[in-house]
Structures are given as structure tokens and as C-alpha cells.
TINUVEX-454405 format. One record per residue (C-alpha): residue number from 1; residue in one letter; chain; x, y, z. Coordinates in Angstrom, 1 decimal. Example, Ala and Ser with C-alpha at 12.3 -4.5 7.8 and 13.67 -1.06 7.14 Angstrom:
TINUVEX-454405
  kolnu  torkol  kemi       x       y       z
      1       A     A    12.3    -4.5     7.8
      2       S     A    13.7    -1.1     7.1
This chain:
TINUVEX-454405
  kolnu  torkol  kemi       x       y       z
      1       M     A    70.7   -54.7    -0.6
      2       N     A    70.8   -51.3    -2.3
      3       Y     A    71.4   -53.0    -5.6
      4       L     A    68.3   -55.2    -5.1
      5       Y     A    66.2   -52.1    -4.1
      6       H     A    67.2   -50.1    -7.2
      7       N     A    66.6   -53.1    -9.5
      8       T     A    63.2   -53.7    -8.0
      9       I     A    62.2   -50.1    -8.4
     10       L     A    63.4   -50.2   -12.0
     11       L     A    61.6   -53.4   -12.7
     12       L     A    58.4   -52.1   -11.1
     13       F     A    58.5   -49.0   -13.3
     14       L     A    59.2   -50.9   -16.4
     15       L     A    56.5   -53.5   -15.8
     16       V     A    53.9   -50.9   -15.0
     17       S     A    54.8   -48.8   -18.0
     18       V     A    54.6   -51.7   -20.4
     19       G     A    51.6   -53.2   -18.7
     20       G     A    49.6   -49.9   -19.0
     21       A     A    49.4   -50.3   -22.8
     22       Y     A    47.6   -53.6   -22.7
     23       G     A    44.3   -53.1   -21.0
     24       Q     A    42.9   -52.8   -17.5
     25       L     A    45.6   -51.0   -15.7
     26       S     A    44.2   -51.3   -12.2
     27       S     A    44.0   -55.1   -12.3
     28       Q     A    47.4   -55.3   -14.0
     29       K     A    48.9   -53.0   -11.5
     30       K     A    47.6   -55.2    -8.7
     31       E     A    49.0   -58.3   -10.4
     32       I     A    52.4   -56.7   -10.8
     33       L     A    52.5   -55.5    -7.2
     34       K     A    51.3   -59.0    -6.1
     35       D     A    54.1   -60.6    -8.1
     36       L     A    56.7   -58.3    -6.8
     37       N     A    55.5   -58.6    -3.2
     38       S     A    55.4   -62.5    -3.3
     39       P     A    58.4   -64.2    -1.8
     40       V     A    60.9   -65.9    -4.0
     41       P     A    62.2   -69.2    -2.4
     42       G     A    65.8   -68.8    -1.4
     43       K     A    66.1   -65.1    -2.5
     44       G     A    64.2   -63.3     0.3
     45       R     A    61.1   -61.1     0.2
     46       V     A    60.7   -57.6    -1.2
     47       T     A    57.8   -55.4    -0.3
     48       V     A    56.8   -52.6    -2.7
     49       Y     A    54.7   -49.8    -1.4
     50       E     A    53.0   -47.6    -4.0
     51       D     A    53.0   -43.9    -3.3
     52       E     A    49.7   -42.2    -4.0
     53       S     A    51.3   -39.7    -6.4
     54       I     A    52.5   -42.5    -8.6
     55       S     A    49.1   -44.1    -8.8
     56       H     A    47.8   -40.9   -10.5
     57       V     A    50.5   -41.1   -13.2
     58       L     A    50.2   -44.8   -14.0
     59       G     A    48.0   -45.6   -17.0
     60       R     A    48.2   -42.3   -18.8
     61       P     A    49.3   -42.4   -22.4
     62       M     A    53.1   -41.9   -22.8
     63       A     A    52.7   -39.8   -25.9
     64       P     A    50.3   -37.0   -26.4
     65       S     A    47.4   -37.9   -28.6
     66       R     A    47.6   -36.6   -32.2
     67       T     A    45.5   -33.7   -33.4
     68       V     A    43.3   -34.6   -36.3
     69       Y     A    42.9   -31.9   -38.9
     70       T     A    40.2   -31.6   -41.5
     71       S     A    40.6   -30.3   -45.0
     72       T     A    39.0   -27.0   -45.9
     73       D     A    36.2   -28.8   -47.9
     74       G     A    35.6   -31.1   -44.9
     75       T     A    36.1   -34.4   -46.8
     76       N     A    39.5   -35.5   -45.6
     77       Q     A    40.9   -35.9   -42.1
     78       F     A    44.7   -36.2   -41.6
     79       Y     A    47.5   -35.9   -39.1
     80       R     A    50.5   -33.6   -39.5
     81       V     A    53.7   -35.5   -38.9
     82       R     A    57.3   -35.3   -39.8
     83       G     A    57.8   -37.0   -43.1
     84       Y     A    59.2   -36.5   -46.6
     85       K     A    58.4   -34.5   -49.7
     86       I     A    60.1   -34.2   -53.0
     87       Q     A    61.4   -30.7   -53.7
     88       A     A    60.9   -30.2   -57.5
     89       F     A    62.0   -26.6   -57.8
     90       S     A    63.9   -24.0   -55.8
     91       G     A    64.8   -20.6   -57.2
     92       N     A    65.7   -17.1   -55.9
     93       D     A    65.3   -15.0   -59.0
     94       Q     A    62.7   -12.5   -57.9
     95       R     A    61.5   -11.9   -61.5
     96       T     A    61.1   -15.5   -62.7
     97       S     A    61.1   -18.0   -59.8
     98       K     A    57.5   -17.5   -58.8
     99       N     A    56.2   -18.1   -62.3
    100       E     A    58.5   -21.0   -62.9
    101       A     A    57.4   -22.7   -59.6
    102       H     A    53.7   -22.3   -60.6
    103       K     A    54.4   -23.6   -64.2
    104       K     A    56.2   -26.7   -62.9
    105       Q     A    53.4   -27.2   -60.3
    106       Q     A    50.9   -27.3   -63.1
    107       V     A    53.0   -29.8   -65.1
    108       I     A    53.3   -32.1   -62.0
    109       N     A    49.6   -31.7   -61.2
    110       N     A    48.7   -32.9   -64.7
    111       S     A    51.1   -35.8   -64.7
    112       F     A    50.7   -36.9   -61.0
    113       P     A    47.3   -35.8   -59.7
    114       Q     A    47.6   -38.2   -56.8
    115       Y     A    50.3   -36.1   -55.2
    116       E     A    49.6   -32.8   -53.4
    117       T     A    51.8   -29.9   -54.6
    118       V     A    52.6   -26.7   -52.8
    119       V     A    54.5   -23.6   -53.8
    120       L     A    56.2   -22.0   -50.8
    121       F     A    58.0   -18.6   -50.5
    122       E     A    60.7   -18.4   -47.8
    123       S     A    62.6   -15.3   -48.6
    124       P     A    64.4   -15.2   -51.0
    125       F     A    63.5   -18.7   -52.3
    126       W     A    60.5   -19.9   -54.2
    127       R     A    60.1   -23.7   -53.7
    128       L     A    57.8   -26.4   -55.2
    129       R     A    57.3   -29.4   -53.0
    130       V     A    55.4   -32.6   -54.0
    131       G     A    53.7   -35.3   -52.0
    132       N     A    53.1   -36.3   -48.4
    133       F     A    55.3   -39.4   -47.7
    134       E     A    55.4   -41.0   -44.3
    135       T     A    58.6   -42.9   -45.1
    136       R     A    61.7   -42.1   -47.0
    137       S     A    61.3   -45.3   -49.1
    138       E     A    57.9   -44.1   -50.3
    139       A     A    59.4   -40.8   -51.3
    140       E     A    62.3   -42.5   -53.1
    141       E     A    59.9   -44.7   -55.2
    142       A     A    57.8   -41.6   -56.2
    143       L     A    61.0   -39.7   -57.0
    144       K     A    62.1   -42.5   -59.4
    145       V     A    58.8   -42.5   -61.2
    146       M     A    58.7   -38.7   -61.4
    147       S     A    62.3   -38.5   -62.7
    148       K     A    61.5   -41.0   -65.5
    149       S     A    58.3   -39.2   -66.4
    150       L     A    59.7   -35.7   -66.2
    151       P     A    63.4   -36.0   -67.2
    152       S     A    63.8   -32.2   -67.5
    153       F     A    63.0   -31.9   -63.8
    154       G     A    65.1   -34.9   -62.8
    155       K     A    68.4   -33.3   -61.7
    156       E     A    66.6   -30.7   -59.7
    157       M     A    64.3   -33.0   -57.7
    158       Y     A    65.4   -34.4   -54.4
    159       I     A    63.9   -35.6   -51.1
    160       V     A    63.5   -33.2   -48.2
    161       V     A    62.3   -33.7   -44.6
    162       D     A    59.1   -31.7   -44.1
    163       E     A    55.8   -31.7   -42.2
    164       V     A    53.4   -33.9   -44.1
    165       K     A    49.7   -34.7   -44.0
    166       I     A    48.9   -38.4   -43.5
    167       P     A    45.3   -39.4   -43.9
    168       V     A    43.8   -40.8   -40.7
    169       N     A    42.8   -44.1   -42.3
    170       Q     A    46.3   -44.6   -43.9
    171       S     A    48.5   -43.9   -40.9
    172       N     A    50.8   -46.8   -40.0
    173       S     A    51.8   -45.3   -36.7
    174       S     A    50.3   -46.3   -33.4
    175       Q     A    47.1   -44.4   -32.6
    176       E     A    45.8   -43.2   -29.3
């Protein structure tokens, strides 16, 4: 009996959680409870009572909604998510690394204007990162093209995990 009780509670939670994503929760919740409370021939009858504290939780989104950011010029909207960038330079020589990072940034901007570049300083390193890739495969494809086009950068470039900006209209992830 205890086994049946635990499985019924688990099934109720699972069905209500999944059902909440598909539309009218109140009608679905009633259907689920109706199905669970209806007798199964030869297996007995289970009665499920919904506590009021649970009814307030059901139907809320499981994940928090994403914050939409707007570019400084107001033309682009994007999400900040964990993704991938190509690190094109890293150096810690205080006299030359900053200038080298900016020179390489200019070269990449001229060759690949479609990719955002950013020079970062995290003491003691100057870094140049390229692109906003949602998946590793996108970053790998871009790295191949960049390595062919800029062979002098090739051995220094590699993929890193970083926070990226994904345009709202391009995001493949599930939205609110």
C-alpha cells in the first residue's frame, strides 16, 4: 500500500509538472486529478486530495524568464547565456600585450566583421575573444574558417566557454 501511495504521488507530480507546459493548467489539473481518482477495474481505488499550498505552485514556469538586454544604440535585443567564444590572443607582457590585443582585434574586425570582438583585461592577462556562439559546433566551424584565413593566429586560437550575447530572434532555446 505504501508503494502504491508513493508511486501515485510521484505520478501526480510528474503529470502536473509536464501538463503545466501545454496550456490551460486548471482544466488539465482537473483532468489529471479526475483520472487519478477514477477507479481502475481490479486494482482498487486511489483518492488524491490536493493541498491548497500545492495549487499555488502548480502552473508556474519551472525556469526563471530570461532577461532581455538592449544594445547601447538601442537597435539589438539579446539574451546573455553560457556559450562559446574563440580566444584569439592572450598575453601578460605589460608593455606589449595591450597593443597586440588591439592590433589583432583590428585585423579580425576587418576580416570577419560579422563577429563581435572584445579585448579583456584580467590581471595580469590581456585577452582577445571573438564571437558569440550558442553551441560548440558553431564555434568550431568559425574557428576553422578563421584559422584558414589568418594562419599566423591559428595556433593561438582556441574555443573557450564564456558568457555570450544571443540575439532574441536567433535563440534556439525555449522561450518563456
